C-alpha positions as CSV (number, residue, x, y, z in Angstrom):
1,M,0.0,0.0,0.0
2,L,1.4,3.4,-0.9
3,T,1.2,6.2,1.6
4,K,2.0,9.9,1.2
5,T,5.3,9.4,3.0
6,T,6.5,6.5,0.9
7,T,5.4,8.3,-2.3
8,L,7.2,11.5,-1.2
9,N,10.4,9.5,-0.3
10,S,10.4,7.7,-3.6
11,Y,9.9,11.0,-5.4
12,Q,12.7,12.6,-3.5
13,A,15.0,9.7,-4.1
14,A,14.3,9.7,-7.9
15,L,15.1,13.4,-8.0
16,G,18.2,13.0,-5.9
17,I,16.8,15.4,-3.2
18,K,18.7,15.0,0.1
19,K,16.6,14.6,3.2
20,R,17.1,17.3,5.9
21,L,18.8,16.4,9.1
22,T,16.8,16.9,12.3
23,A,18.4,18.8,15.2
24,P,19.4,15.5,17.0
25,M,21.0,14.2,13.8
26,R,23.0,17.5,13.3
27,A,24.1,17.3,17.0
28,C,25.4,13.7,16.5
29,A,27.1,14.6,13.2
30,S,28.8,17.7,14.6
31,W,30.3,16.0,17.6
32,A,31.3,12.7,16.0
33,M,35.1,12.5,15.5
34,L,35.1,10.7,12.2
35,E,38.1,9.4,10.3
36,E,38.3,7.8,6.8
37,H,37.1,4.2,6.8
38,D,35.6,4.3,10.3
39,K,32.8,1.8,10.9
40,I,29.7,3.7,12.0
41,L,26.5,2.5,13.6
42,D,23.4,4.8,13.6
43,M,21.2,3.1,16.3
44,A,18.1,4.9,15.1
45,C,18.6,5.5,11.4
46,A,14.9,6.0,10.5
47,D,15.1,7.3,6.9
48,G,18.9,7.1,6.6
49,A,19.4,10.9,6.4
50,L,22.2,10.9,8.9
51,L,24.0,8.0,7.3
52,S,23.6,9.6,3.9
53,S,25.0,12.9,5.1
54,L,28.0,11.2,6.6
55,N,28.6,9.1,3.5
56,D,28.7,12.3,1.4
57,K,31.6,13.7,3.6
58,M,34.0,10.8,3.6
59,R,34.4,7.1,3.0
60,L,32.9,5.2,5.9
61,T,31.5,1.8,6.6
62,L,27.9,2.5,7.3
63,C,25.6,0.4,9.5
64,G,22.1,1.3,10.7
65,L,19.4,0.0,12.9
66,C,15.7,0.7,12.0
67,E,12.6,-0.1,14.0
68,Q,10.6,-1.2,11.0
69,P,11.7,-3.7,8.3
70,E,10.3,-1.4,5.6
71,Q,12.5,1.5,6.8
72,A,15.6,-0.8,6.7
73,R,14.8,-1.9,3.2
74,A,14.3,1.7,2.0
75,V,17.6,2.8,3.6
76,R,19.4,-0.2,2.0
77,E,18.1,0.8,-1.4
78,M,19.2,4.4,-0.9
79,L,22.6,3.5,0.4
80,D,23.8,0.5,-1.6
81,D,26.8,-0.3,0.6
82,A,25.2,0.2,4.0
83,D,24.4,-2.7,6.3
84,V,21.0,-1.7,7.6
85,I,18.8,-4.0,9.5
86,S,15.6,-4.0,11.5
87,G,16.0,-4.3,15.3
88,R,15.7,-2.7,18.7
89,V,18.2,-0.2,20.2
90,D,18.3,-2.2,23.4
91,D,19.2,-5.4,21.6
92,I,21.8,-4.6,18.9
93,P,22.4,-7.7,16.7
94,W,26.1,-7.0,16.0
95,R,29.0,-8.6,17.7
96,D,31.0,-7.1,20.6
97,D,33.7,-4.6,19.6
98,S,32.3,-4.0,16.0
99,F,32.3,-0.2,15.6
100,D,34.5,2.8,15.8
101,I,31.6,5.2,16.4
102,V,28.0,4.7,17.6
103,L,25.5,7.4,17.1
104,L,22.1,7.7,18.8
105,P,20.1,10.6,17.4
106,A,16.9,9.8,19.3
107,A,15.4,10.4,22.7
108,L,14.9,7.3,24.8
109,K,13.2,6.9,28.1
110,G,14.2,5.1,31.3
111,D,15.2,1.5,31.1
112,V,15.3,1.4,27.3
113,A,17.8,4.3,27.4
114,R,19.9,2.4,30.0
115,R,19.9,-0.8,28.0
116,A,20.7,1.1,24.7
117,I,23.7,2.8,26.3
118,Q,24.9,-0.6,27.6
119,E,24.5,-2.1,24.1
120,A,26.4,0.9,22.5
121,F,29.2,0.2,25.0
122,R,29.2,-3.5,24.1
123,V,29.5,-3.0,20.3
124,L,32.1,-0.3,20.4
125,H,35.8,-1.0,19.9
126,Q,38.2,0.0,22.7
127,G,38.7,3.8,22.3
128,G,35.5,4.1,20.3
129,Q,33.2,7.0,20.6
130,F,29.5,7.1,21.5
131,V,27.5,10.2,20.7
132,M,23.9,10.5,21.9
133,A,21.7,13.5,21.1
134,S,20.2,15.3,24.1
135,C,17.6,17.9,23.2
136,Y,15.7,20.2,25.5
137,M,12.4,19.2,23.8
138,Q,13.1,15.5,24.3
139,M,13.8,16.0,28.1
140,N,10.4,17.7,28.4
141,D,8.8,14.6,26.8
142,G,10.1,12.2,29.4
143,G,13.6,11.6,28.1
144,L,16.6,11.6,30.4
145,S,18.2,14.9,31.2
146,R,21.8,15.5,30.1
147,R,23.0,15.0,33.6
148,E,21.2,11.7,33.9
149,L,22.5,10.6,30.5
150,M,26.1,11.4,31.6
151,R,25.6,9.4,34.9
152,V,24.1,6.4,33.0
153,M,27.0,6.4,30.5
154,Q,29.6,6.5,33.2
155,E,27.8,3.6,35.0
156,A,27.9,1.6,31.7
157,G,31.7,2.1,31.6
158,F,32.2,5.1,29.3
159,A,35.1,7.4,30.2
160,S,35.6,11.1,29.4
161,V,31.9,11.6,29.3
162,T,31.0,15.2,28.4
163,C,28.0,17.3,27.5
164,R,28.3,19.3,24.3
165,K,25.7,22.0,24.5
166,N,23.9,23.8,21.8
167,L,20.8,25.9,21.9
168,L,18.0,23.3,21.8
169,C,19.9,20.1,21.0
170,G,23.3,19.1,22.2
171,A,25.0,15.8,22.6
172,V,26.4,13.6,25.4
173,V,29.7,12.1,24.3
174,G,31.7,9.3,25.8
175,F,34.5,6.9,24.9
176,K,35.0,3.2,25.6
177,P,38.3,3.0,27.6
178,R,41.3,1.2,26.2
179,K,42.4,-1.8,28.2
180,E,45.8,-1.2,29.8
181,K,48.6,-3.7,28.8
182,E,49.2,-6.3,31.4
183,E,52.6,-6.4,32.8
184,K,54.5,-9.7,32.4
């Protein structure tokens, strides 16, 4: 069944019109420390706009997680080389230590947010970066505050957790610590 949204998306794709980034997506993109050939996971890739924008800037290995199978299929069609699948943010179907950077441009509430942050920690390489959008509007809608996000990230094991503020939408950034070499 065709809907207005799928028809508009197909029309935009046919014309090569880029989708606009939302404020949370822009926050994640602006604070991610990207390098050529990094493996990136967008935990809430929705229509693929953030992955597409990052792909335009440099060569990256792109992976995405969508709530709906139809979304995942549409993003895979838009980004040929991207590995986009349907799944939940609190149960990421990739192996441990798979990604250089994990982005979460979505507001999550309570236990789902805690489990998603733990999952992000699990799938990151040592030294990998996690960037989670934190917007004023999302906090008013029941999302965790920046201070709460920072505390939950530290409890999950992230180091150097900081809050990068902007007017309405900033980001909370943390790094998975590198294991120190054992002495022999």
